[in-house]
LOLUM-657537 format. One record per atom (N, C-alpha, C, O): z, y, x. Coordinates in steps of 0.05 Angstrom, whole numbers, padded with zeros to 5 digits, always signed. Example, Ala and Ser with C-alpha at 12.3 -4.5 7.8 and 13.67 -1.06 7.14 Angstrom:
BEGIN
+00156-00114+00264 +00156-00090+00246 +00156-00066+00264 +00169-00066+00285 +00142-00045+00257 +00143-00021+00273 +00157+00001+00258 +00161+00023+00268 
***
This chain:
BEGIN
-00223+00107-00638 -00212+00116-00664 -00215+00147-00666 -00213+00161-00646 -00221+00156-00690 -00224+00185-00694 -00198+00198-00704 -00197+00223-00707 -00177+00182-00708 -00152+00194-00716 -00130+00175-00706 -00135+00153-00697 -00105+00185-00708 -00083+00168-00699 -00073+00178-00672 -00076+00202-00665 -00062+00160-00655 -00050+00169-00630 -00049+00146-00610 -00053+00122-00617 -00044+00154-00585 -00038+00135-00564 -00011+00143-00552 -00008+00167-00545 +00007+00125-00550 +00034+00132-00541 +00042+00114-00517 +00038+00089-00519 +00052+00126-00496 +00061+00111-00473 +00091+00113-00471 +00103+00135-00473 +00104+00090-00468 +00134+00089-00466 +00142+00073-00442 +00130+00052-00436 +00163+00082-00429 +00175+00068-00407 +00205+00065-00412 +00218+00085-00419 +00215+00041-00410 +00244+00037-00416 +00256+00016-00398 +00241+00000-00386 +00282+00016-00397 +00297-00005-00382 +00295-00031-00398 +00293-00031-00423 +00295-00054-00384 +00292-00080-00397 +00310-00100-00383 +00313-00098-00358 +00321-00118-00398 +00337-00140-00387 +00360-00129-00370 +00362-00134-00346 +00377-00113-00383 +00401-00101-00370 +00395-00086-00344 +00410-00086-00325 +00372-00073-00345 +00365-00056-00322 +00352-00070-00298 +00348-00057-00278 +00345-00095-00302 +00333-00110-00280 +00302-00107-00280 +00289-00114-00260 +00291-00096-00302 +00262-00092-00304 +00256-00066-00317 +00273-00054-00332 +00232-00056-00312 +00221-00033-00326 +00200-00044-00345 +00183-00060-00337 +00200-00034-00370 +00180-00043-00390 +00162-00019-00396 +00171+00002-00405 +00136-00022-00390 +00116-00002-00396 +00100-00012-00420 +00091-00034-00421 +00097+00006-00440 +00083-00002-00465 +00064+00021-00473 +00071+00044-00473 +00039+00013-00479 +00019+00032-00489 +00011+00024-00517 -00001+00003-00522 +00019+00040-00537 +00013+00035-00565 -00011+00052-00574 -00013+00075-00566 -00028+00040-00590 -00050+00057-00602 -00053+00050-00631 -00044+00028-00640 -00065+00068-00646 -00071+00063-00674 -00100+00059-00678 -00113+00071-00696 -00112+00043-00660 -00141+00038-00661 -00149+00016-00680 -00135+00010-00699 -00172+00004-00674 -00183-00016-00693 -00168-00043-00692 -00171-00059-00710 -00153-00048-00670 -00139-00073-00668 -00157-00096-00659 -00181-00094-00658 -00144-00118-00652 -00158-00142-00643 -00148-00166-00659 -00124-00170-00663 -00167-00182-00669 -00160-00206-00684 -00144-00225-00667 -00148-00227-00643 -00125-00239-00680 -00107-00256-00665 -00121-00278-00650 -00114-00285-00627 -00143-00289-00662 -00158-00310-00648 -00174-00300-00624 -00184-00316-00608 -00177-00274-00622 -00192-00263-00600 -00175-00252-00577 -00185-00244-00556 -00149-00251-00582 -00131-00237-00563 -00130-00251-00535 -00127-00237-00515 -00132-00276-00535 -00132-00290-00509 -00157-00286-00493 -00157-00288-00468 -00179-00279-00507 -00205-00276-00493 -00207-00250-00478 -00223-00248-00459 -00191-00230-00485 -00195-00203-00473 -00186-00203-00443 -00192-00185-00429 -00172-00224-00435 -00164-00226-00407 -00184-00242-00390 -00179-00246-00366 -00206-00251-00402 -00226-00265-00387 -00243-00245-00372 -00250-00224-00384 -00249-00249-00346 -00267-00231-00331 -00294-00228-00344 -00305-00248-00354 -00305-00205-00344 -00332-00198-00355 -00335-00206-00384 -00357-00213-00393 -00313-00204-00399 -00314-00212-00427 -00303-00189-00444 -00282-00178-00437 -00317-00181-00465 -00308-00160-00482 -00309-00169-00511 -00325-00186-00519 -00291-00157-00527 -00288-00166-00555 -00294-00142-00573 -00283-00120-00569 -00310-00146-00594 -00315-00125-00614 -00333-00103-00603 -00347-00107-00583 -00332-00080-00616 -00348-00057-00609 -00335-00043-00585 -00312-00036-00586 -00351-00039-00564 -00341-00026-00540 -00359-00003-00533 -00383-00003-00539 -00348+00018-00521 -00363+00042-00513 -00373+00041-00485 -00387+00059-00476 -00366+00020-00470 -00375+00018-00442 -00357-00001-00427 -00341-00015-00439 -00360-00001-00401 -00343-00018-00384 -00357-00044-00378 -00378-00050-00388 -00343-00060-00361 -00354-00085-00352 -00337-00109-00360 -00345-00132-00354 -00314-00105-00373 -00297-00127-00380 -00280-00136-00357 -00271-00159-00356 -00274-00118-00338 -00257-00125-00315 -00230-00112-00315 -00212-00120-00301 -00227-00091-00331 -00202-00075-00330 -00177-00091-00336 -00158-00090-00321 -00177-00106-00358 -00154-00121-00365 -00148-00145-00346 -00125-00149-00339 -00169-00160-00338 -00163-00182-00319 -00151-00171-00293 -00133-00183-00281 -00162-00149-00283 -00151-00137-00258 -00123-00128-00262 -00105-00132-00245 -00118-00114-00285 -00091-00104-00291 -00071-00128-00293 -00049-00126-00283 -00080-00149-00306 -00062-00172-00309 -00055-00184-00281 -00031-00191-00277 -00074-00186-00264 -00069-00198-00237 -00051-00179-00220 -00035-00188-00205 -00055-00153-00223 -00038-00134-00209 -00010-00136-00218 +00009-00136-00201 -00006-00138-00244 +00022-00141-00254 +00035-00166-00244 +00058-00166-00235 +00020-00188-00244 +00031-00214-00234 +00037-00212-00204 +00056-00224-00195 +00020-00198-00189 +00024-00196-00160 +00049-00181-00154 +00062-00185-00133 +00057-00163-00173 +00082-00147-00169 +00106-00160-00183 +00127-00147-00185 +00102-00184-00192 +00125-00199-00204 +00128-00193-00233 +00150-00199-00245 +00108-00181-00246 +00110-00175-00275 +00092-00192-00292 +00081-00212-00283 +00089-00183-00317 +00072-00197-00336 +00060-00178-00355 +00074-00160-00365 +00034-00181-00361 +00020-00164-00380 +00014-00179-00406 +00005-00202-00405 +00020-00167-00429 +00016-00181-00454 +00006-00161-00475 +00005-00137-00470 -00003-00171-00498 -00014-00155-00519 -00004-00164-00546 -00001-00188-00551 +00001-00145-00563 +00006-00150-00592 -00013-00132-00607 -00015-00108-00602 -00027-00144-00627 -00047-00128-00641 -00052-00139-00669 -00049-00163-00674 -00060-00120-00686 -00067-00128-00714 -00092-00113-00721 -00094-00089-00716 -00111-00126-00734 -00136-00113-00742 -00130-00090-00761 -00115-00093-00780 -00143-00067-00756 -00139-00044-00773 -00113-00029-00769 -00109-00008-00782 -00095-00039-00752 -00069-00026-00749 -00067-00014-00721 -00059+00009-00718 -00075-00030-00700 -00073-00020-00673 -00063-00041-00654 -00060-00064-00662 -00059-00033-00629 -00051-00052-00608 -00029-00041-00591 -00025-00016-00590 -00014-00058-00579 +00006-00051-00559 +00003-00069-00534 +00008-00093-00536 -00005-00057-00512 -00006-00071-00487 +00019-00064-00471 +00025-00040-00469 +00033-00084-00461 +00057-00078-00447 +00059-00096-00422 +00048-00118-00421 +00074-00086-00403 +00079-00102-00379 +00106-00095-00368 +00116-00073-00371 +00118-00114-00354 +00144-00111-00341 +00141-00111-00311 +00123-00124-00300 +00158-00097-00297 +00159-00098-00268 +00188-00100-00260 +00205-00087-00271 +00194-00117-00240 +00222-00118-00230 +00231-00091-00220 +00216-00077-00207 +00256-00085-00226 +00268-00059-00218 +00288-00064-00196 +00308-00077-00200 +00282-00054-00172 +00301-00057-00150 +00314-00029-00144 +00300-00010-00140 +00340-00029-00145 +00354-00004-00140 +00355+00001-00110 +00363-00016-00094 +00347+00025-00102 +00348+00032-00073 +00376+00036-00064 +00393+00047-00078 +00381+00027-00040 +00408+00030-00028 +00408+00054-00008 +00429+00060+00003 +00384+00066-00005 +00382+00089+00014 +00380+00115-00002 +00368+00116-00023 +00392+00136+00009 +00389+00162-00003 +00361+00173+00003 +00350+00168+00024 +00350+00187-00017 +00324+00199-00013 +00326+00222+00007 +00344+00238+00006 +00306+00223+00025 +00305+00245+00045 +00286+00266+00034 +00264+00259+00026 +00294+00291+00034 +00275+00312+00024 +00248+00310+00038 +00247+00306+00062 +00227+00313+00023 +00200+00309+00033 +00194+00326+00057 +00180+00318+00076 +00203+00352+00056 +00195+00370+00077 +00207+00362+00104 +00199+00373+00125 +00227+00343+00104 +00239+00336+00129 +00225+00313+00143 +00228+00308+00167 +00208+00298+00128 +00196+00275+00141 +00166+00272+00135 +00153+00256+00148 +00155+00287+00116 +00127+00283+00109 +00109+00290+00132 +00112+00311+00144 +00090+00273+00138 +00072+00277+00161 +00043+00275+00151 +00034+00253+00143 +00029+00297+00152 +00001+00297+00142 -00018+00297+00165 -00014+00312+00185 -00039+00281+00163 -00060+00281+00183 -00081+00301+00174 -00088+00303+00151 -00091+00316+00193 -00113+00335+00188 -00134+00331+00209 -00129+00322+00232 -00159+00337+00202 -00181+00337+00222 -00181+00364+00236 -00181+00385+00223 -00181+00363+00262 -00181+00387+00278 -00210+00396+00283 -00224+00384+00300 -00219+00416+00269 -00247+00425+00272 -00250+00445+00295 -00273+00453+00301 -00228+00453+00307 -00230+00472+00329 -00240+00499+00320 -00250+00514+00337 -00236+00505+00295 -00245+00531+00285 -00274+00533+00278 -00284+00554+00270 -00289+00511+00282 -00318+00511+00276 -00323+00508+00246 -00307+00495+00232 -00345+00520+00236 -00352+00517+00208 -00367+00491+00205 -00389+00487+00215 -00355+00472+00190 -00366+00445+00187 -00368+00440+00157 -00349+00445+00142 -00391+00430+00148 -00395+00423+00120 -00404+00394+00117 -00419+00384+00134 -00394+00380+00097 -00403+00353+00090 -00410+00353+00061 -00402+00371+00046 -00424+00332+00052 -00432+00330+00024 -00417+00307+00010 -00413+00286+00021 -00410+00313-00015 -00397+00293-00032 -00416+00288-00056 -00422+00307-00071 -00425+00264-00059 -00444+00257-00081 -00431+00238-00100 -00423+00216-00093 -00428+00247-00125 -00415+00230-00146 -00421+00243-00173 -00419+00268-00176 -00428+00227-00193 -00434+00238-00219 -00408+00245-00234 -00409+00258-00255 -00385+00236-00224 -00360+00242-00237 -00347+00267-00223 -00341+00266-00199 -00344+00288-00238 -00334+00313-00227 -00306+00310-00215 -00300+00321-00193 -00289+00295-00228 -00262+00291-00217 -00262+00277-00190 -00248+00284-00172 -00279+00256-00188 -00281+00242-00162 -00290+00261-00140 -00280+00260-00118 -00310+00278-00147 -00320+00297-00126 -00297+00316-00118 -00294+00321-00094 -00282+00326-00137 -00262+00345-00130 -00238+00333-00116 -00225+00346-00099 -00232+00308-00121 -00211+00294-00106 -00218+00292-00077 -00202+00299-00059 -00243+00282-00071 -00252+00280-00043 -00254+00307-00030 -00246+00310-00007 -00264+00326-00045 -00266+00353-00034 -00239+00364-00026 -00236+00377-00005 -00219+00360-00044 -00192+00370-00038 -00180+00358-00013 -00167+00371+00002 -00186+00332-00009 -00175+00318+00015 -00187+00330+00040 -00173+00331+00061 -00212+00339+00039 -00225+00349+00064 -00221+00379+00068 -00219+00388+00090 -00219+00394+00046 -00215+00423+00048 -00190+00430+00063 -00188+00451+00076 -00169+00413+00060 -00144+00419+00074 -00147+00420+00104 -00131+00433+00118 -00169+00407+00114 -00175+00408+00143 -00194+00431+00150 -00202+00433+00173 -00201+00447+00130 -00219+00469+00135 -00248+00461+00134 -00266+00476+00144 -00255+00438+00123 -00282+00429+00121 -00294+00438+00094 -00282+00433+00073 -00317+00451+00095 -00330+00460+00071 -00345+00437+00057 -00354+00418+00071 -00347+00438+00031 -00359+00416+00016 -00383+00426+00000 -00383+00446-00013 -00405+00410+00002 -00428+00414-00015 -00429+00391-00035 -00429+00368-00026 -00428+00397-00061 -00427+00376-00081 -00455+00370-00092 -00471+00388-00095 -00460+00344-00098 -00484+00335-00111 -00477+00316-00133 -00458+00300-00130 -00491+00316-00156 -00484+00301-00179 -00498+00274-00181 -00491+00257-00197 -00519+00270-00165 -00533+00244-00164 -00550+00244-00138 -00551+00264-00124 -00564+00221-00134 -00579+00218-00109 -00601+00238-00105 -00605+00248-00083 -00616+00244-00127 -00638+00263-00124 -00628+00291-00118 -00639+00306-00102 -00606+00298-00130 -00593+00324-00125 -00585+00326-00096 -00588+00346-00083 -00574+00304-00085 -00566+00303-00057 -00590+00306-00039 -00588+00321-00019 -00612+00293-00045 -00636+00295-00028 -00646+00323-00028 -00653+00334-00007 -00648+00335-00051 -00658+00363-00053 -00641+00382-00036 -00652+00399-00022 -00615+00379-00038 -00597+00398-00024 -00597+00392+00006 -00595+00411+00022 -00600+00367+00014 -00601+00360+00042 -00626+00370+00055 -00626+00379+00078 -00649+00369+00041 -00674+00378+00052 -00674+00409+00055 -00687+00420+00072 -00658+00422+00038 -00656+00451+00040 -00635+00459+00061 -00638+00479+00075 -00614+00442+00064 -00593+00448+00083 -00583+00421+00094 -00564+00410+00083 -00594+00411+00117 -00585+00386+00128 -00555+00388+00136 -00545+00408+00146 -00541+00366+00131 -00512+00364+00137 -00507+00340+00154 -00522+00320+00153 -00486+00339+00169 -00481+00317+00187 -00471+00291+00174 -00476+00269+00184 -00458+00294+00150 -00446+00270+00138 -00446+00273+00108 -00443+00294+00096 -00451+00250+00094 -00452+00248+00065 -00434+00226+00056 -00435+00204+00065 -00416+00232+00036 -00400+00212+00023 -00415+00206-00003 -00416+00222-00022 -00426+00182-00005 -00445+00175-00026 -00434+00154-00045 -00427+00132-00038 -00432+00162-00071 -00425+00143-00092 -00448+00123-00094 -00471+00130-00087 -00443+00099-00105 -00464+00079-00106 -00478+00080-00133 -00502+00081-00134 -00463+00079-00155 -00475+00077-00182 -00475+00105-00195 -00454+00116-00202 -00500+00116-00198 -00503+00143-00210 -00529+00143-00226 -00547+00127-00221 -00531+00161-00245 -00556+00164-00261 -00577+00178-00244 -00571+00188-00222 -00601+00179-00254 -00624+00193-00242 -00633+00178-00216 -00655+00167-00215 -00616+00178-00196 -00621+00163-00171 -00594+00153-00160 -00576+00169-00155 -00592+00127-00157 -00567+00115-00148 -00564+00118-00117 -00582+00127-00103 -00540+00109-00108 -00534+00112-00079 -00552+00095-00061 -00558+00103-00039 -00560+00071-00071 -00578+00054-00056 -00604+00069-00049 -00612+00070-00026 -00617+00079-00070 -00643+00092-00067 -00640+00118-00050 -00657+00124-00033 -00619+00133-00056 -00615+00158-00041 -00611+00154-00012 -00622+00168+00005 -00595+00133-00005 -00590+00127+00023 -00616+00119+00038 -00621+00127+00060 -00631+00102+00024 -00657+00093+00036 -00675+00117+00040 -00688+00119+00061 -00676+00136+00021 -00693+00160+00024 -00684+00178+00047 -00700+00189+00062 -00657+00180+00050 -00646+00197+00071 -00654+00185+00099 -00663+00200+00116 -00651+00160+00102 -00656+00147+00127 -00686+00146+00133 -00694+00143+00157 -00703+00147+00112 -00732+00147+00117 -00743+00174+00123 -00766+00177+00131 -00728+00195+00118 -00737+00223+00123 -00732+00230+00152 -00709+00229+00162 -00753+00237+00167 -00750+00243+00196 -00730+00265+00201 -00717+00265+00222 -00727+00284+00183 -00708+00306+00187 -00680+00299+00180 -00661+00313+00188 -00676+00277+00165 -00649+00270+00155 -00639+00244+00166 -00616+00236+00160 -00655+00229+00181 -00648+00201+00188 -00623+00199+00205 -00610+00178+00205 -00615+00221+00218 -00590+00220+00234 -00566+00227+00218 -00543+00226+00228 -00569+00233+00192 -00546+00239+00175 -00529+00215+00171 -00540+00193+00165 -00503+00217+00175 -00485+00195+00171 -00480+00192+00141 -00473+00212+00127 -00485+00168+00130 -00480+00163+00102 -00458+00143+00099 -00460+00120+00109 -00436+00151+00086 -00413+00133+00080 -00413+00127+00051 -00410+00145+00034 -00417+00102+00043 -00416+00094+00015 -00387+00095+00005 -00369+00087+00019 -00384+00105-00020 -00357+00106-00032 -00360+00093-00059 -00374+00103-00077 -00346+00070-00063 -00350+00055-00088 -00326+00038-00094 -00312+00029-00076 -00322+00034-00120 -00301+00015-00128 -00311-00014-00127 -00295-00033-00128 -00337-00017-00123 -00349-00044-00121 -00348-00053-00092 -00365-00046-00076 -00327-00068-00086 -00323-00076-00058 -00333-00105-00054 -00326-00118-00034 -00349-00115-00073 -00359-00142-00069 -00378-00143-00045 -00393-00124-00040 -00378-00165-00030 -00394-00166-00006 -00423-00161-00010 -00436-00149+00008 -00435-00168-00033 -00463-00164-00037 -00469-00134-00040 -00490-00125-00031 -00451-00118-00052 -00455-00090-00054 -00453-00076-00027 -00470-00060-00020 -00433-00084-00012 -00430-00072+00015 -00454-00079+00032 -00464-00062+00047 -00463-00104+00031 -00485-00112+00047 -00511-00098+00039 -00527-00091+00056 -00514-00094+00013 -00539-00080+00004 -00539-00051+00014 -00560-00041+00021 -00516-00038+00013 -00514-00010+00023 -00521-00009+00053 -00534+00009+00062 -00511-00028+00068 -00517-00029+00096 -00547-00034+00101 -00559-00023+00120 -00559-00050+00084 -00587-00055+00087 -00604-00030+00082 -00625-00027+00093 -00594-00012+00065 -00608+00013+00059 -00603+00034+00081 -00615+00055+00080 -00586+00027+00100 -00582+00046+00122 -00555+00059+00122 -00550+00077+00138 -00537+00051+00104 -00510+00063+00102 -00495+00057+00128 -00495+00034+00137 -00481+00077+00138 -00466+00074+00163 -00439+00061+00160 -00429+00048+00178 -00426+00066+00137 -00399+00055+00133 -00393+00054+00104 -00409+00062+00087 -00368+00045+00097 -00361+00040+00069 -00332+00048+00065 -00315+00040+00080 -00326+00062+00043 -00299+00068+00034 -00296+00058+00006 -00313+00062-00011 -00274+00045+00000 -00269+00034-00027 -00253+00054-00043 -00235+00068-00032 -00259+00055-00069 -00243+00072-00088 -00220+00055-00099 -00223+00031-00102 -00197+00067-00104 -00190+00095-00099 -00188+00100-00069 -00176+00084-00054 -00199+00123-00060 -00200+00129-00032 -00172+00138-00023 -00159+00155-00035 -00163+00127+00000 -00138+00135+00012 -00143+00157+00032 -00162+00155+00048 -00127+00178+00030 -00133+00202+00047 -00133+00196+00076 -00149+00207+00091 -00115+00178+00085 -00115+00171+00114 -00141+00158+00123 -00151+00165+00144 -00151+00139+00107 -00176+00126+00114 -00199+00145+00114 -00217+00144+00131 -00200+00163+00094 -00222+00182+00092 -00222+00200+00116 -00243+00204+00129 -00199+00212+00123 -00198+00231+00145 -00205+00217+00172 -00219+00228+00188 -00195+00192+00175 -00201+00177+00200 -00231+00172+00203 -00242+00174+00224 -00244+00165+00180 -00272+00158+00181 -00289+00183+00186 -00308+00183+00202 -00283+00205+00172 -00298+00230+00176 -00294+00240+00204 -00314+00249+00217 -00270+00239+00214 -00264+00248+00242 -00280+00231+00262 -00290+00242+00282 -00281+00206+00257 -00295+00187+00275 -00325+00195+00277 -00336+00197+00299 -00338+00198+00254 -00367+00203+00254 -00374+00231+00262 -00396+00236+00272 -00356+00250+00257 -00361+00278+00266 -00352+00283+00295 -00355+00304+00306 -00340+00261+00306 -00330+00263+00334 -00310+00286+00337 -00312+00302+00355 -00290+00286+00318 -00269+00306+00319 -00242+00292+00320 -00239+00270+00310 -00223+00305+00333 -00196+00293+00335 -00180+00297+00309 -00185+00315+00294 -00161+00279+00305 -00142+00282+00284 -00116+00294+00295 -00109+00287+00318 -00104+00311+00280 -00078+00322+00289 -00057+00318+00267 -00064+00316+00243 -00033+00318+00275 -00011+00314+00256 +00000+00341+00248 +00004+00359+00265 +00005+00345+00222 +00016+00370+00211 +00040+00363+00195 +00038+00352+00173 +00063+00370+00205 +00088+00365+00190 +00090+00384+00167 +00089+00408+00171 +00094+00373+00143 +00097+00390+00120 +00122+00407+00122 +00143+00397+00129 +00120+00432+00116 +00143+00450+00118 +00156+00454+00091 +00145+00446+00070 +00179+00465+00092 +00194+00471+00067 +00179+00491+00051 +00164+00507+00062 +00182+00492+00024 +00168+00511+00007 +00173+00540+00017 +00195+00547+00024 +00151+00555+00017 +00152+00583+00026 +00168+00599+00006 +00164+00597-00018 +00186+00616+00017 +00201+00634-00001 +00185+00659-00005 +00177+00672+00015 +00179+00666-00029 +00162+00689-00035 +00179+00711-00047 +00195+00706-00065 +00175+00736-00038 +00190+00758-00049 +00182+00764-00077 +00161+00754-00087 +00199+00779-00091 +00194+00785-00120 +00168+00800-00124 +00158+00801-00146 +00158+00813-00103 +00134+00828-00106 +00109+00811-00109 +00088+00820-00117 +00112+00785-00103 +00089+00766-00106 +00088+00757-00135 +00096+00735-00142 +00079+00776-00153 +00079+00771-00181 +00051+00764-00192 +00031+00771-00180 +00051+00749-00214 +00026+00741-00226 +00025+00751-00255 +00045+00756-00267 +00000+00755-00266 -00002+00761-00294 +00011+00739-00311 +00007+00716-00305 +00026+00747-00331 +00040+00727-00347 +00022+00706-00359 +00029+00682-00358 -00002+00713-00370 -00019+00692-00381 -00029+00672-00360 -00031+00648-00365 -00034+00682-00335 -00043+00664-00314 -00020+00645-00306 -00025+00621-00303 +00004+00656-00304 +00027+00639-00297 +00032+00617-00318 +00038+00594-00311 +00029+00625-00343 +00032+00605-00365 +00011+00583-00363 +00017+00560-00367 -00014+00591-00357 -00036+00572-00354 -00031+00553-00331 -00035+00528-00333 -00021+00564-00308 -00016+00547-00285 +00007+00527-00290 +00005+00504-00283 +00028+00537-00303 +00050+00519-00309 +00043+00498-00329 +00053+00475-00327 +00027+00505-00349 +00018+00485-00368 +00001+00463-00355 +00004+00440-00361 -00017+00472-00337 -00034+00453-00323 -00018+00434-00305 -00023+00410-00305 +00001+00445-00290 +00016+00428-00271 +00035+00410-00286 +00044+00390-00275 +00043+00418-00310 +00061+00401-00326 +00049+00374-00332 +00064+00354-00334 +00023+00373-00334 +00009+00347-00339 -00006+00338-00314 -00021+00319-00316 -00001+00351-00291 -00014+00343-00266 -00044+00348-00265 -00058+00335-00250 -00053+00368-00280 -00082+00374-00280 -00089+00395-00259 -00089+00419-00264 -00094+00385-00234 -00100+00403-00212 -00126+00418-00216 -00128+00441-00208 -00146+00405-00227 -00171+00418-00231 -00168+00442-00250 -00181+00462-00246 -00152+00439-00271 -00147+00461-00290 -00134+00485-00275 -00139+00508-00282 -00117+00478-00256 -00104+00500-00240 -00125+00515-00224 -00124+00539-00222 -00143+00500-00212 -00164+00513-00196 -00181+00532-00213 -00188+00554-00205 -00187+00522-00237 -00203+00539-00256 -00188+00564-00264 -00199+00586-00265 -00162+00561-00270 -00146+00584-00278 -00143+00605-00256 -00140+00628-00261 -00145+00596-00230 -00141+00614-00208 -00167+00630-00202 -00165+00650-00188 -00190+00622-00212 -00215+00635-00205 -00215+00665-00210 -00223+00680-00192 -00205+00675-00233 -00205+00705-00237 -00188+00719-00216 -00193+00742-00209 -00166+00706-00207 -00148+00719-00188 -00162+00723-00161 -00157+00743-00148 -00180+00704-00153 -00194+00707-00128 -00211+00732-00127 -00214+00744-00105 -00221+00740-00149 -00239+00764-00150 -00224+00790-00143 -00237+00809-00134 -00198+00790-00148 -00183+00815-00142 -00163+00811-00119 -00147+00829-00114 -00164+00788-00106 -00144+00782-00086 -00146+00802-00062 -00125+00808-00050 -00170+00811-00056 -00173+00830-00033 -00159+00856-00038 -00154+00871-00020 -00152+00861-00064 -00138+00886-00070 -00108+00882-00072 -00092+00901-00076 -00099+00857-00068 -00070+00851-00071 -00055+00854-00045 -00067+00856-00023 -00029+00855-00047 -00012+00857-00023 -00011+00831-00008 -00019+00810-00018 +00000+00831+00016 +00001+00807+00033 +00018+00785+00022 +00014+00762+00027 +00039+00793+00005 +00056+00772-00006 +00041+00754-00026 +00044+00730-00025 +00024+00766-00043 +00009+00751-00062 -00013+00734-00048 -00018+00711-00055 -00025+00745-00027 -00045+00730-00012 -00032+00706+00001 -00043+00684+00000 -00008+00710+00012 +00006+00687+00025 +00014+00666+00004 +00012+00642+00009 +00022+00676-00020 +00029+00657-00041 +00005+00640-00050 +00008+00616-00053 -00018+00653-00053 -00042+00638-00061 -00050+00618-00040 -00058+00595-00047 -00049+00625-00015 -00056+00606+00007 -00037+00583+00007 -00045+00560+00011 -00011+00588+00002 +00009+00566+00001 +00003+00548-00022 +00004+00523-00019 -00004+00559-00045 -00011+00543-00069 -00036+00526-00064 -00036+00503-00071 -00056+00538-00051 -00081+00523-00046 -00075+00499-00028 -00086+00477-00031 -00058+00503-00008 -00051+00481+00010 -00037+00458-00005 -00043+00435+00000 -00019+00465-00023 -00005+00445-00039 -00025+00430-00057 -00023+00406-00060 -00044+00445-00069 -00064+00432-00086 -00082+00414-00070 -00088+00392-00080 -00090+00422-00046 -00107+00405-00029 -00093+00379-00022 -00107+00359-00018 -00067+00380-00019 -00052+00356-00012 -00043+00341-00037 -00029+00320-00035 -00050+00351-00061 -00042+00338-00086 -00012+00335-00088 -00001+00316-00099 +00003+00355-00077 +00032+00355-00077 +00042+00369-00102 +00049+00392-00101 +00042+00354-00124 +00048+00366-00150 +00077+00376-00151 +00082+00397-00163 +00096+00362-00139 +00124+00371-00139 +00127+00397-00125 +00141+00415-00135 +00113+00400-00102 +00115+00426-00087 +00102+00449-00103 +00112+00471-00102 +00081+00443-00118 +00068+00463-00134 +00086+00472-00156 +00089+00496-00162 +00100+00453-00169 +00119+00460-00190 +00141+00478-00179 +00149+00498-00191 +00151+00471-00155 +00172+00488-00143 +00162+00516-00137 +00176+00536-00142 +00137+00518-00128 +00125+00543-00122 +00123+00561-00146 +00128+00585-00146 +00114+00549-00169 +00111+00563-00193 +00138+00571-00206 +00140+00592-00218 +00157+00553-00203 +00183+00558-00215 +00197+00583-00202 +00212+00597-00215 +00190+00587-00176 +00203+00609-00161 +00187+00635-00164 +00194+00655-00151 +00165+00635-00179 +00148+00658-00181 +00154+00674-00207 +00157+00662-00228 +00155+00700-00204 +00160+00717-00227 +00134+00724-00241 +00113+00727-00228 +00135+00727-00267 +00111+00737-00281 +00113+00767-00284 +00135+00779-00286 +00090+00779-00285 +00090+00808-00289 +00062+00819-00283 +00043+00812-00296 +00062+00837-00263 +00037+00849-00253 +00021+00862-00275 +00000+00873-00270 
***
């Protein structure tokens, strides 16, 4: 739709025993006789901009697996409302502050400079994987498709590549085959990263020479364990500490602080990284308090700890 809105609402349902999630839109709507078909696998109704027809069937099964139900109400030319319920169980335990129990695994590089490559045509996917690894001090070389990865590897060989499967220009199958066929690159570890966990996809990647497989969405524990395994590096445990207290002298320009707070309000970590770029250029001229603040913020961003980032920004004065 070129106008209108999408609204998400969450509310109590059935005297507090369920949560009701509803997504309303003012789009083109779905004819009543077609509404049952949209939950069929690999089936799409009307004009679509992409996709495979699996989103709704998977969502429906996930809801049912959690004891809920997914339904739709729609009218042609008016819009649609997809809603689902989930059982609400009240916790009998008090929440423990995160800093007292959170345990993060990190790869112990021993202070060595180590780089790996992340190949994905989706920028957000690349940055998520990069953030998971940078917290361990591992540098990231990004590539947007298979050919880009090949070109960069031939210029700078790397020990490990996290390879998306479906990409334009050159897909992961072809790129992996080319890497393993190149005498200078054949020892490169290639780990396929894909949402397609069907056995035929996994088997095809292995046939092309892929060393292992990670399914999307990638879990940080699985990623770190696999990278540590193939780089022959140990994992170490890092207990998350309480938020760093920063003196009033650790001040930021007011426009920058507003940009950071706006970005974190919607959980946009990438926008925060972009907003911080100008600050890095002058950081060498700043006092130790601001340098420490920036390092603390980077650590929270790398761990995708949005609550801790909010706390850090809330305690920071604007000025400078």
